[in-house]
N, C-alpha and C positions, 0 to 999 in steps of 0.2 A: 730944799732944792739945790742943784749944783750951783746956780747963779749966786746964792747967798751962803753957800757952805764956806766955812773958815778953812781956806786952803793951807794955812800954816798948820792947823791942827791935823789936816790930812797928811802933811809932810812929816809931822811928828809920829803919826801912826805908822807911816811907811818905814820909819827908822827901826821900829821894833817888830815889824811884820815880815815874816819869812816868805809868805805867799805873795800874791799879786793883788794890788788894788786897781780896779778898772773903773774909769770915769767916762761920762758922756764925751764923745769925740774920739775916744781911744779906738784903735783898729779892732779890738776884740769886743767892743761894747755890745753891738747888736747880737752877736752870738752868745755872749755871757748873760744877757737879760732874757733870752728865749727860754720858755718852759714848755712842757709837754702839751698842755691844752692851749691851742692857738687863740682861743677866746681871751685869754689872759695876756694881752699885749700891753705890757706896762714898762715904765721908764724909771728905774731906780736911779738915785743920785750917785750911788757907789756900789760896786760889787766887790766884796772882800773874799777872794779865793784862798781859802785856808789850807795849810799843809800839816797842821798839827793843833794840839789843844792850846798851846800858847797863842797861836794866831786867833783862835776862837775867843779866848779871854780878852785879847786886845780889841777885837772887833766889837764884842758885846759892851765893853767899857766905853769905847768910842761912841757907839750908838746911843748909849744911855746918857753920856755927858752932852751929846749933841742933840738930844731929844729927837732922834730919827726913828721913824717907823721901821721896824726890823722884820724882815722875812728870812726864813731859814730854808735853804735849798739843799736837799740830799740828792734824791733822784729827779726832782723837778716835776713829780707826777701829781701833786695836789690837784684834785679835780676842780676845786674852786679857785685855783690860781694863787694860793697862799705862798707859793715858792718864790714869788716876786712881789714888787710893790711899786707905787709911783712916788718918786721923790725921796725915798728912804734908803736904807742899806739892805742889801742881800748878803747874808752870810752863807757863802757857797762852800759846801763840804766835798765837792767833787774831787778835790786833791787828797781826800782821806778815805781810801777805799780798800785798805788792807783787810784780808780775812785769813785767820789762822784757825786750824782745827786740831784739837787734841783728841785723837781717835780712841785712846785708852779711857779717857773720862767722858767721851761723847759730848764735848763742849766746843762751841765755836766762839771765837773772839772776833768781833766785827766792828770796824770803824764806822762812824756815823754817815759817811758818804757812800758806802758800798751799795751795790745793786743786788737784787734778788738773784740774778743769774750768777753773780760771783759767789754768793753764799751757797747756792745750789751746787755749783761746779766744785767748789772746795770740799764740801761735805760728801758729795758723791764719789770722790776719789777713795773714800773709805767705806762706801756703801751706806752712807748716812744722809739724813735730811732733817731740816727744821721746817715745821709747818709755816709756810709763808703764802703770799698771793700767787696770782696766775699769769703775770706778765713779767718777763725777765728783766726788762729795763726799768721796773719800779724801784724806788729807793727803799732799802731796808728800814731806815729810820722812820720815815713818815708812816709806812705801813704798820710798823710795830707800835708806835705811840698811839695810833688810832685803834688798835686791836689786832688786826692781822687775820683775815678770813681767807680760806683757800682749800685746796683739794685734800689736804691731810687732816682737816679739822675734826671730822668725825672719828678718826683713828687716834689722833694725838693732840687735839685741842687747837685753839687759836695760837697765833704767834705769842701773844702775851702770856699764855699758859705755859710756855716754854722759855720765858724770859727769866734769867737768873739775876742779872744786875745791869745797871745803866751807869755810865760815867756822864755826868750832867754839869754843864756850865750854866749856872743860874744868873739872874739879872744883875747880881752884884759882882759878876766876874769871878766867882769862886767855883772851883771844881769840887763836885760832890760825888761820892760813890754811893749809889742808892740800890738797896736790895731789900728783901723781906727781913733781913737781920739788921741792916743799917738804914734807918729812916723808913720803917714800914708804911707810914702814912703817905709819904711822898711816893713810894713805890706803888701804892694803891692808885694814886692819881695818875702816875705816868702810864699805867696800863689802861689806856682808853681815852685819856685827855692830856697826854704828855706834852704836846706842843705848846701848852700854856705856861710851862714852868722853866724853860731854858732850852739850851742846845744840847742834844744828846750826841756826844762825841764818840761813844763806844758802847757796845752791848756784849753781853755773854748770853748764849742760848744753849739749851739742852737739845741734843740731837737724837735721832732714832734710826734704826735700820730700815731702809726703804730701797726698793729697786735692786739692781738697775732696770729690770724689766717690769713694765706695767702694761695695762690694756685700757683702751678707751673704746666706748661703744655709743652709738646714737641711733635712734629710730625717729624718723620725721614723718609727720602726718599733715594733711591739709588742715587749715584752721577750723573748718567745720567739724573736725573730729577732736576738738580741744578737750571735751569732757572725757573722751576715751583715753587720750594721752594723760590727762590728769588722774584718772582712775588707775592707770598703770603706774604713774609716779607714786600715788598713795600706797599701792600694794608693795612697791619696792621699799618705800620708807618704813613700812611695818615689818618687812622681813629681811632686808639687806643687812649683811654684817657691816661693822664699822669701817672695814677697809674699802668700802665702796662709797665714793662721792657721788651724789645724786643731784641732777639738775633738770629743770623744765624751762624751756625758752620759747617765747612767742615772738616771731619775727615779722616785721612789717613787709608789705609787698616789695619784692626785690631786695629785702633786707638780709641781714646776716644769717638768719636761720633758714633762708630760702635755698632750696637745692637746685641743681641743674634741671632744666626742663620745667621749672615752676616759677620762673620770673614773672612778676606781676601778681602773684597770689601769696597771701600771708600763710605762714606755716607755724606748726608747734612741734617742738623736738624734745624727746626724753633722752637725756645724756647720762652716761655713767663713766666714772674712772675707777678702775680696780687696781689697788696698790698692794693687795695681799699676795698670798702664795699663788703663783700663776698656774699651778696645777689645778686650782679650784675655779678658774675663770669660767669654763664651760658650765659647770654646775651653778655658779653664782649668777651668771648672765642669762640663764635659761628663761626666766620670766620676761626678758626683754625681746626674745626671739619669736618668729613665726606669726606675726600679726598680719591681718588681711590687708593686702595692697597698701603698704606704707609708701610714701614718696621716696624714702631712702632708708636703708638699714645697713649699718657697717659695724664691724668689730675689728679694731686695729691694734695689734701688738706693737708696742713702741718702748722707748726708754723713758725713765723719769725726767732726764734732762731735756729730751726732745719734747716731751709733753709740756714741760714748764715754759718752753719757748714757742709753743704752738700758736699763741695769739700775738706774738711780738710784732709781726708785720701788720696785722689787722689793726693793732693798737699803736701804730707807729706815731712818732712825733710829728707835729705840724697839722694834725686834724683839729677840728673844732668839736667840742664835747660838752654835753649836758648830762647830769646824772642826779638822781634822787633815789632814796631807798627807804625801806621799812621792814618790819617783822610781822609775820602772821602766825597765829596759833593753830590755824587749820586751813586747808585748801578746799573751800566749799565750791559747789557747782556755780553759785552766784558770782564768786570771785573769779573763777575761771572764765565765765561768760563775759565778765567786765574786761578782763585782760585780753581776751580774744577780740572783743569789739575794738578796744583801743589800739591793739596791734594792727588790725585791719585798716584803721584810719591813719596810721603813721606813715610819714614819708620814708623813702629809702634810707637805711642806716639806723632805724629805730628798733628797739627790742625791749622786751620785759622778761627778766630772768628770775627764777626761783632756785634756791639751793636748800636742800634738806639739811637741818641741823641735827641735834641729838648726839648720841655717842659720847665721845670724850668731852665735848663742849658742855654737855648737860651735867657732867660729874663735878663741876665747879660751881660754887655758890654764886648767885647773881650779885651778891654784895662783896665778893672777893676782890673786885677791881672796879674802876670807874666805868669800864665798858658795860653797856646796858643792852640786853636783848638775847643773851645766851639761852634763856629759858623758852624761847619761841621755837615752834616746829620748823618754820621756814624763814629765810631771809629773802627779800624781794628787791630787785634793782630795776629802775627805769633808766634806760640809756639811749642817747642819740648821738650819732657821729655825722658830721657833714664837712664839706670843704669850702663852700661859698659863703663869705661873710654876709652877703646880702640875704642869706636864708636864716640868719640867726633867730629872728623873731618867730619864724615858722617852727623851727625845731624846739626852741625853748617853750613856746606855747604848747606844743604837743606834749612835752615832758611834764609841764605843770598841770595840764588838763588830765593827763593820764594818772598822775599821782593823786590828784583830787578825786578821780573816779574810783581809785582803788582804796583810798583812805578808810572808808567805812569798814573794810575787812581787816584792817591792821590793828596792831596792839601798840602800847606805849613803847617808846625808845626807838633809836635809829643808830645805824652804823656811821660814825662820824666821818669816816673816810669817803663815804658816798655823797655827802651833802654839798651841793653847790649853793643852795639858798643860804642866806645869812640873816643875822638879826638876833637879839636877845631871846625872843620867843622861840626861835629855831634852836638855839643852843640849849635852852632849858628843856625843850622837848626831846632832845637827844638823850639827856641823862636823867630826866625826871627831877622833881623839886628836892628830894632828899639828897641825892648825889650832887646836884648842882650846888646846894648850900655847902656841902662838905668840900667841894672843889673850890668854892669861893674862899673858904678859910685857908686852904693851901695856897691859893693865889695871893692872898693878903700877906702870907708869911714869906713866900719866895719871890714874888714879883709885884710888890705893892704899887710901883709906879707904872705898871702895865706896859713894860718894855715890849713884851711879846703879845701884842694886842691883835695880831692876826690869828689864823688857825682856829676858826670857830671859837672865838675868845670867851673865856670865863672871866668876867669882870671882877676886880678885887673889891 
């Protein structure tokens, strides 16, 4: 804690630290400790705002020597609040956001603190994109190290499937270049459990031609037509080309899937993003059109950059958030009924979303990376947003009850970036016993003192 921290040691750190060290009582402290999920209201002893790799090395060595709990903040979006901590050190990479694109090689060089919107914007200057997440102000680092699911995954895989190399500062304060050629075992672990092994200060990604024009479409039904919506979703999943991202969303009364004129009634929406040749949109979206009396039906031509920022305001900083997730091998009527029931019981701001997988994600072996779940037909996420701290118990209870209700229909494995719940049993359930034991061996090698003991921790 600050009260017992050796301030002489802090002074020595500052002498070789090019960035800024922020302590409690400093004018910037409250702003520097804030993270995206307002539930994570924590008070670190020191925030080390880094400007380069040498700053990160100094911060990691200081944290280890001082036995400080260490949180790493890239974009600050960790749903479980792992981007901050109480009484420890936050290694803040927000001063390291450079993105450079080599259009001839279709490679992006990205610093560890960069945001998705910066990578998207830099790549789109050349008509390129890297498969990333769906909220522009998410950090590239955290998203990537957990796997990286998003709108391009069926066409080009997860973010980790397009990751070429990582510059990593490990717990001993040493910089390592990690790739499939250089330390393939650590590269395996970084792709899905990477936050356990160090601070990722830079990435190299493979890029693909995308856009600039894309199309989004949605058909919304009353919740009592959930089976009809699910049948449509299944049909699309069987027939849609890989350049279509497919989603099914159950929205609570007055929730995010509810359309104008339907406030107070839960809904279910079938959504599609088409990133292929725009001349094929009418043909590819034909199964989505012409349904009897939908609540809403839209087809919206847009740009890839606009699409990637579409949820930014809705997912703005300062809200309170709970999330849990799972994978499904099939979308049965019983599972649909359970999701519809739970959505109908949820308070405003609650939803259950499913994304169809397959395509490029299924072309990579389940054992190719620490990430677990690519073999499933669907990813499912249970989400709750709210503003009033006094409602924490209500929303968290809905999220936990809903996840428990859906659990019988899920398969082994979880997407680590979704999980708010914590504990050894939770972490083991994310990866399964075989991968967990392999990750423990990596942890013992690269972080035996468990310096990076946050981030759904793999214990050495």
